[in-house]
C-alpha positions in Angstrom: 7.4 -1.3 -14.6 6.0 -1.0 -11.0 8.6 -2.0 -8.3 8.5 -2.6 -4.6 11.4 -0.4 -2.9 13.0 -1.1 0.4 10.5 0.4 3.1 13.4 1.4 5.4 14.6 4.2 3.2 12.2 7.6 2.7 9.2 6.7 1.0 9.0 7.6 -2.9 5.8 9.2 -2.2 5.5 10.7 1.3 2.3 12.1 0.8 0.8 8.5 0.5 -0.9 8.0 3.9 -2.6 11.4 3.4 -4.0 10.4 0.2 -5.2 7.3 1.7 -6.9 9.0 4.7 -8.4 11.2 2.1 -9.9 8.4 0.2 -11.0 6.6 3.2 -13.3 9.3 4.2 -14.5 10.4 0.8 -15.2 6.6 0.0 -17.1 6.3 3.1 -19.0 9.4 2.7 -19.8 8.5 -1.0 -20.9 5.1 0.2 -23.2 6.5 2.7 -24.5 8.8 -0.2 -25.7 5.7 -2.0 -27.0 4.0 1.4 -28.6 7.1 2.7 -29.8 8.8 -0.3 -32.0 11.1 1.8 -29.2 12.6 3.2 -26.6 12.5 0.3 -25.6 15.9 0.5 -24.5 15.8 4.2 -22.8 12.5 3.6 -20.8 13.8 0.9 -19.9 17.4 2.5 -19.2 15.3 5.3 -16.9 12.9 3.6 -15.0 15.8 2.2 -14.7 17.8 4.9 -13.3 14.9 6.9 -10.9 13.8 4.3 -9.1 17.1 4.0 -9.0 17.4 7.6 -7.6 13.9 7.9 -5.4 14.4 5.2 -3.8 17.5 6.6 -3.7 15.9 10.1 -1.5 12.9 8.6 1.3 15.5 8.5 1.4 14.6 12.4 2.2 10.8 11.8 5.9 10.0 11.6 7.4 11.1 8.5 7.8 9.2 5.3 10.2 11.8 3.7 9.6 15.4 2.4 7.7 15.5 -0.6 9.5 17.0 -3.6 8.4 20.3 -5.7 7.0 18.1 -8.4 4.8 16.1 -6.0 3.3 19.2 -4.6 3.0 20.8 -8.0 1.1 17.3 -9.4 -1.3 17.7 -6.2 -2.2 21.4 -6.6 -2.5 20.7 -10.5 -4.6 17.7 -10.2 -7.2 19.7 -7.8 -7.0 22.7 -10.4 -7.6 20.1 -13.6 -10.5 18.5 -11.6 -12.3 21.8 -10.9 -11.9 22.8 -14.4 -13.2 19.5 -15.8 -15.8 19.2 -13.4 -17.2 22.7 -14.5 -16.9 21.6 -18.0 -19.0 18.4 -17.2 -21.4 19.9 -15.2 -21.9 22.5 -17.8 -22.3 20.0 -20.6 -24.4 17.3 -18.8 -26.4 19.2 -16.2 -29.5 19.1 -18.4 -29.1 15.2 -19.4 -30.3 13.6 -16.3 -28.8 12.3 -13.2 -27.3 9.3 -14.6 -25.2 11.0 -17.3 -24.1 13.8 -14.9 -23.0 11.6 -12.0 -21.0 9.5 -14.2 -19.3 12.5 -16.0 -18.3 13.8 -12.7 -16.8 10.3 -11.6 -15.1 10.1 -14.8 -13.6 13.5 -14.1 -12.5 12.4 -10.6 -11.0 9.3 -12.0 -8.9 11.3 -14.5 -7.7 13.9 -11.7 -6.6 10.6 -9.6 -4.2 9.5 -12.8 -2.5 12.9 -12.7 -2.4 12.7 -8.9 0.0 9.5 -9.5 3.0 11.8 -9.5 1.9 13.0 -5.8 0.8 10.0 -4.2 2.0 7.0 -6.7 0.8 4.1 -8.8 -1.8 3.3 -6.4 -3.8 6.2 -7.1 -3.2 6.4 -10.8 -4.5 2.5 -10.9 -7.4 3.9 -8.9 -8.1 6.4 -11.4 -8.0 4.2 -14.5 -10.6 1.8 -12.6 -12.7 4.6 -11.5 -12.8 6.2 -15.1 -13.5 3.0 -16.6 -16.3 2.1 -14.2 -17.8 5.9 -15.0 -17.5 5.2 -18.7 -19.4 1.9 -18.5 -21.9 3.4 -16.2 -22.4 6.4 -18.6 -23.5 4.0 -21.3 -24.8 0.4 -19.7 -28.4 1.2 -19.4 -29.3 -2.0 -18.0 -27.5 -1.9 -14.9 -28.8 0.8 -12.3 -26.3 3.8 -12.3 -26.2 3.6 -8.8 -24.3 0.2 -8.6 -21.6 2.4 -10.6 -21.8 5.0 -7.7 -21.4 2.2 -5.1 -18.6 0.5 -6.9 -16.8 3.8 -7.4 -17.1 4.6 -3.5 -15.8 0.9 -2.6 -12.6 1.4 -5.2 -12.0 4.6 -3.1 -12.6 3.1 0.3 -10.4 0.1 -0.7 -7.5 1.8 -2.3 -7.4 4.5 0.7 -7.3 1.6 3.0 -4.3 0.0 1.4 -2.5 3.2 0.8 -2.8 4.4 4.3 -2.5 1.0 6.2 0.5 -0.5 3.9 1.7 2.7 1.9 3.5 0.4 -0.2 6.3 1.5 -2.0 5.6 1.2 -5.2 7.2 3.2 -8.1 6.9 3.8 -11.7 10.3 2.7 -12.7 
């Protein structure tokens, strides 16, 4: 069960704001990819770079507490998992067409958000579940343009990022 804790105490997921900032930047960059397809590479790179910088700079904000070794390990582990799974997805779907390749990558990113729940809390895990469902449907629903699933993915990241950064609710798994 997910519960809301008293926000006066240290936050149970002190990395939540940095994760939120990262999602805002990446979500915006990916949304721009779909809106400005001619510049998709520049938008994707800019969103990712801005996300990493913003996430790092979030350490300058007032402290929400000190992340635990488990939280740091989950953060690092989720990125390693993502890198390995993206390699597998690209290897498997590189010749299957844009739709299948992009949806496979978005599915992998969703899985990595689920594992990131240990570092950033339940909200990012819920985002992971929603983005994997979106990608799985996008992989198979040929009647709907795959770009709609890309826009949905970007908006989910942007929306969850805004909540995590601006509200940083103290939701836990207990």
